[in-house]
C-alpha positions in Angstrom: -29.6 10.5 22.1 -26.7 12.5 20.7 -26.9 16.2 21.1 -26.3 18.1 17.9 -26.5 21.7 19.2 -27.2 23.7 22.3 -28.2 27.3 22.4 -29.4 29.8 25.1 -32.2 32.2 24.0 -33.9 34.5 26.5 -32.9 32.4 29.5 -34.2 29.3 27.8 -31.9 26.3 27.0 -32.6 25.0 23.5 -31.1 21.6 22.7 -31.3 19.8 19.3 -30.8 16.0 19.7 -30.8 13.1 17.2 -32.3 9.8 18.3 -31.3 6.3 17.2 -34.6 6.0 15.4 -33.8 8.8 12.9 -35.7 11.6 14.6 -34.5 15.1 15.4 -35.9 16.6 18.6 -35.9 20.1 19.9 -35.9 20.4 23.7 -36.8 23.6 25.5 -35.4 23.3 29.0 -35.4 19.6 28.7 -39.1 19.4 27.5 -39.7 18.2 23.9 -41.4 20.9 21.8 -40.8 19.5 18.3 -39.9 16.3 16.6 -39.2 15.7 12.9 -37.3 13.1 10.8 -33.6 13.8 10.6 -33.0 13.1 6.9 -35.3 15.8 5.6 -34.7 19.5 6.1 -37.7 20.2 8.2 -38.5 23.4 10.0 -39.2 23.1 13.8 -41.8 25.6 15.0 -42.7 26.3 18.6 -43.8 29.2 20.7 -42.6 30.5 24.0 -44.9 33.2 25.5 -45.6 35.7 22.8 -42.6 34.7 20.7 -42.7 32.2 17.8 -39.5 30.3 17.1 -38.3 28.5 13.9 -35.3 26.3 13.7 -33.9 25.0 10.4 -30.6 23.1 9.9 -28.3 25.2 7.7 -26.0 23.1 5.5 -23.1 25.6 4.8 -20.5 24.3 2.4 -16.9 24.3 3.7 -17.9 24.5 7.4 -17.9 21.6 9.8 -20.4 21.1 12.6 -24.1 21.4 13.1 -25.3 24.8 12.1 -28.9 25.8 12.8 -30.6 29.0 11.8 -32.9 30.2 14.6 -35.6 32.8 13.9 -37.7 34.6 16.6 -40.9 36.1 15.1 -39.4 35.7 11.6 -36.3 37.7 12.5 -33.0 35.7 12.5 -31.2 35.4 15.8 -27.4 35.2 15.8 -26.4 32.5 18.2 -23.3 30.3 18.8 -23.6 26.6 19.2 -22.3 25.8 22.7 -21.4 22.2 22.0 -17.9 21.7 20.7 -17.6 19.6 17.6 -15.4 16.6 17.6 -12.3 16.7 15.4 -10.9 13.5 13.9 -7.7 15.3 13.0 -7.0 16.0 16.7 -7.7 12.4 17.6 -5.2 11.2 15.0 -2.6 13.7 16.2 -3.0 12.5 19.8 -2.6 8.8 18.7 0.5 9.5 16.7 2.1 11.5 19.5 1.2 8.8 22.0 2.8 6.1 19.9 5.9 8.3 19.4 6.3 9.1 23.1 5.6 5.4 24.0 8.3 4.3 21.6 10.9 6.7 23.1 10.0 5.6 26.7 10.3 2.0 25.7 13.7 2.5 24.1 15.0 4.3 27.3 13.6 1.5 29.5 15.1 -1.1 27.3 18.6 0.5 27.7 18.2 0.8 31.5 17.0 -2.8 32.0 19.2 -4.6 29.5 22.4 -2.5 29.2 24.8 -3.7 26.5 27.7 -5.7 27.8 31.1 -5.0 26.3 33.7 -7.7 26.2 
């Protein structure tokens, strides 16, 4: 299961995970409280004590990452997703830098191991 988002609300850990079977689950302190298909924009509803919670995936244009809108008793709660989102640009930068540094180290080692012989 791949975690999409993780939030802390009122000392409760809320995790949103996607399964390989195309389901989106909401876990409250590790216990499943809601499960819906991933493709559709379903609203997850559950209650904790006297509070009713609703979670809906928010598709904001121009922003990367998994954004979810969480409401407590129909009032939006402003939360920050605690899971960092992966960046493919950072991965490509690290690969290019690794290749460049590897090339320079290889060139230096080549000069040390096989020095040019002048006649």
